[in-house]
C-alpha positions in Angstrom: -23.9 -3.4 -36.8 -20.3 -3.7 -38.0 -18.2 -6.0 -35.4 -14.7 -6.9 -35.3 -12.8 -9.5 -33.5 -9.3 -8.4 -32.8 -5.9 -9.0 -30.7 -6.1 -6.4 -27.8 -3.4 -3.6 -28.8 -1.4 -1.0 -26.2 -3.9 1.5 -27.4 -6.6 -1.0 -25.6 -5.4 -0.4 -22.2 -7.4 1.8 -20.4 -10.4 -0.9 -22.0 -8.5 -3.7 -20.9 -8.3 -1.9 -17.6 -12.4 -1.4 -17.0 -13.0 -4.5 -18.9 -11.1 -6.3 -15.4 -12.7 -4.2 -13.0 -16.1 -4.9 -14.3 -15.0 -8.3 -14.7 -14.2 -9.0 -11.5 -16.9 -7.0 -9.5 -18.9 -9.8 -11.7 -23.0 -8.7 -10.2 -21.7 -7.1 -7.0 -21.2 -3.4 -5.8 -17.1 -4.6 -5.6 -14.9 -7.1 -6.1 -10.8 -8.0 -6.4 -9.4 -4.5 -7.7 -11.5 -2.5 -5.7 -10.4 -4.1 -2.1 -7.0 -4.9 -3.0 -6.0 -1.2 -4.3 -9.3 0.4 -2.4 -10.3 3.9 -2.6 -11.9 5.5 -5.5 -12.4 3.7 -9.1 -10.3 5.9 -10.7 -7.4 4.8 -9.0 -8.4 1.2 -9.0 -8.7 1.9 -13.2 -5.1 3.6 -12.7 -3.7 0.3 -11.3 -5.3 -1.7 -13.8 -4.3 0.1 -16.7 -0.6 -0.5 -15.2 -0.9 -4.2 -14.5 -2.0 -4.5 -18.3 0.8 -2.8 -19.9 3.6 -4.7 -17.6 7.0 -5.4 -19.0 6.4 -9.7 -18.7 3.2 -10.8 -19.7 0.7 -12.0 -17.5 -3.0 -12.9 -17.5 -4.0 -9.4 -17.0 -1.7 -8.2 -19.3 -3.2 -7.3 -22.4 -2.0 -9.3 -24.7 -3.4 -12.0 -23.8 -6.9 -10.0 -24.5 -9.1 -10.6 -27.9 -11.8 -7.2 -28.2 -15.1 -6.9 -29.9 -15.1 -3.6 -31.9 -18.4 -1.9 -32.6 -17.9 0.4 -35.9 -13.9 0.9 -34.3 -15.2 1.2 -31.2 -14.2 -1.5 -28.3 -17.2 -2.9 -27.0 -16.6 -6.6 -25.2 -13.7 -8.0 -24.3 -11.9 -11.0 -22.9 -9.1 -12.9 -22.1 -7.4 -16.7 -22.3 -4.2 -18.2 -21.5 -2.6 -21.8 -20.4 -2.2 -22.1 -17.3 0.9 -23.3 -17.5 1.7 -20.2 -19.0 0.3 -17.5 -16.9 -1.4 -19.3 -14.4 -1.1 -18.0 -10.5 1.7 -21.1 -10.1 3.8 -19.3 -12.5 4.2 -16.0 -10.4 4.1 -13.8 -13.8 0.5 -12.3 -12.0 2.9 -11.3 -9.1 5.7 -9.7 -10.3 3.3 -8.0 -12.5 0.9 -6.6 -9.6 4.7 -5.8 -8.2 5.8 -3.5 -11.2 1.9 -1.7 -11.7 2.1 -1.2 -7.5 5.6 0.9 -8.5 4.0 2.4 -11.3 1.1 4.4 -9.6 3.1 4.9 -6.1 2.0 1.4 -4.1 4.3 0.6 -1.1 5.1 -2.8 -0.2 3.0 -1.9 3.0 0.5 -1.0 0.6 0.2 -4.2 -1.4 0.4 -6.4 2.0 -2.7 -4.6 3.0 -4.8 -4.8 -0.1 -3.9 -8.8 -0.4 -4.9 -8.5 3.5 -8.3 -7.2 2.6 -8.7 -8.8 -1.1 -6.6 -12.5 -0.5 -9.9 -14.2 0.5 -10.6 -15.0 -3.0 -7.5 -17.2 -3.6 -9.2 -19.6 -1.5 -12.3 -20.6 -3.6 -10.5 -19.5 -7.0 -10.5 -22.9 -9.5 -7.9 -24.6 -10.1 -6.8 -25.3 -13.4 -4.4 -28.4 -14.7 -1.4 -26.8 -16.7 -2.9 -28.3 -20.1 -5.7 -26.4 -19.5 -7.0 -23.1 -21.4 -8.1 -20.4 -18.9 -10.8 -17.8 -20.0 -11.3 -14.5 -17.8 -12.2 -11.3 -17.5 -15.2 -11.3 -19.6 -17.0 -8.2 -19.9 -19.1 -5.6 -22.0 -20.0 -2.3 -21.9 -23.7 -1.6 -21.2 -24.7 -0.3 -24.4 -23.2 -3.0 -26.3 -24.7 -5.8 -24.3 -27.4 -8.5 -25.0 -25.9 -8.1 -28.9 -23.9 -11.7 -29.0 -20.8 -9.8 -28.2 -19.8 -12.2 -25.8 -21.0 -15.3 -27.4 -19.0 -14.4 -30.7 -15.7 -13.4 -28.3 -16.4 -17.1 -26.4 -16.4 -18.7 -29.6 -13.3 -17.1 -31.2 -10.9 -17.8 -27.6 -11.8 -21.2 -28.1 -11.3 -21.8 -31.1 -7.8 -20.2 -30.3 -7.3 -22.7 -28.0 -8.1 -25.6 -30.0 -5.6 -24.2 -32.4 -3.0 -23.9 -29.6 -3.6 -27.9 -29.1 -5.7 -27.5 -26.2 -8.2 -30.0 -25.1 -9.7 -28.8 -22.0 -11.0 -25.3 -21.2 -12.0 -23.8 -18.4 -13.5 -20.8 -16.8 -14.9 -19.7 -13.3 -18.3 -17.6 -12.4 -19.0 -15.7 -8.9 -21.8 -17.4 -7.6 -25.3 -15.7 -8.4 -24.3 -13.7 -11.5 -26.9 -16.0 -13.6 -26.6 -14.3 -16.6 -22.8 -15.3 -17.0 -23.4 -18.2 -15.9 -26.3 -19.2 -18.6 -23.9 -17.3 -21.2 -21.1 -20.0 -20.6 -23.2 -22.7 -21.1 -24.8 -21.5 -23.7 -21.1 -21.4 -25.4 -20.4 -25.1 -24.1 -19.0 -25.1 -20.4 -20.5 -27.1 -17.7 -20.3 -26.4 -14.1 -17.9 -28.8 -12.6 -18.0 -27.9 -8.8 -17.7 -25.1 -6.2 -15.7 -23.5 -3.5 -17.2 -21.7 -0.8 -16.0 -19.9 2.0 -17.2 -17.8 5.0 -14.2 -15.3 5.2 -14.8 -15.0 1.3 -18.5 -14.0 1.6 -18.0 -11.9 4.8 -15.7 -9.5 2.4 -17.1 -9.8 -0.8 -21.4 -10.4 -0.4 -21.0 -13.4 -2.6 -20.2 -17.3 -1.4 -18.0 -18.2 -3.6 -16.8 -19.1 -7.1 -18.4 -21.7 -9.1 -15.8 -23.7 -11.8 -17.3 -24.7 -15.2 -15.4 -26.5 -17.9 -15.8 -28.3 -21.6 -13.7 -30.6 -23.8 -12.3 -28.8 -26.5 
């Protein structure tokens, strides 16, 4: 199998959008972006393409991603970033969401309603120290799963964190996605805690999010 690990490029944006939608859904029917955007999957993907290509970088921007290409075809991807650079506290994602919303024609009211539907996830999301290297948005096309692509991507993104001076890496996992948790543990992550919230479970049909971490 001819596999290359590459930095995501602008032409990867549609694939990155699919990765973000799929990663957010995890093992569930719907995830963050389904609830935020609402409507059909095509609308979610259109929004995520706009989000991945905004003028300012953030943790959902294509520039934070690396892609595993098989025979030149994007097959798997994930992203990595420092919390201090692209974490929620920086406001970069909020700015990106506002820009992407304008691109796809969402009104301010649409955005507010979207966060009302999706926002309970903020209360169970892992918290990261500013210096932590955060890994996010892990997904593989169905036909390329169980071929070791995520293992290779995780090794590469952790190496990149080390090269940039990171001493700790974090990743989150929706509770119940046992396959993803096993893959992360195989890559050296260990569970350090979890957050549960009835309001989150009522919307997402999942009790919460588990936090994993490792020393680099």
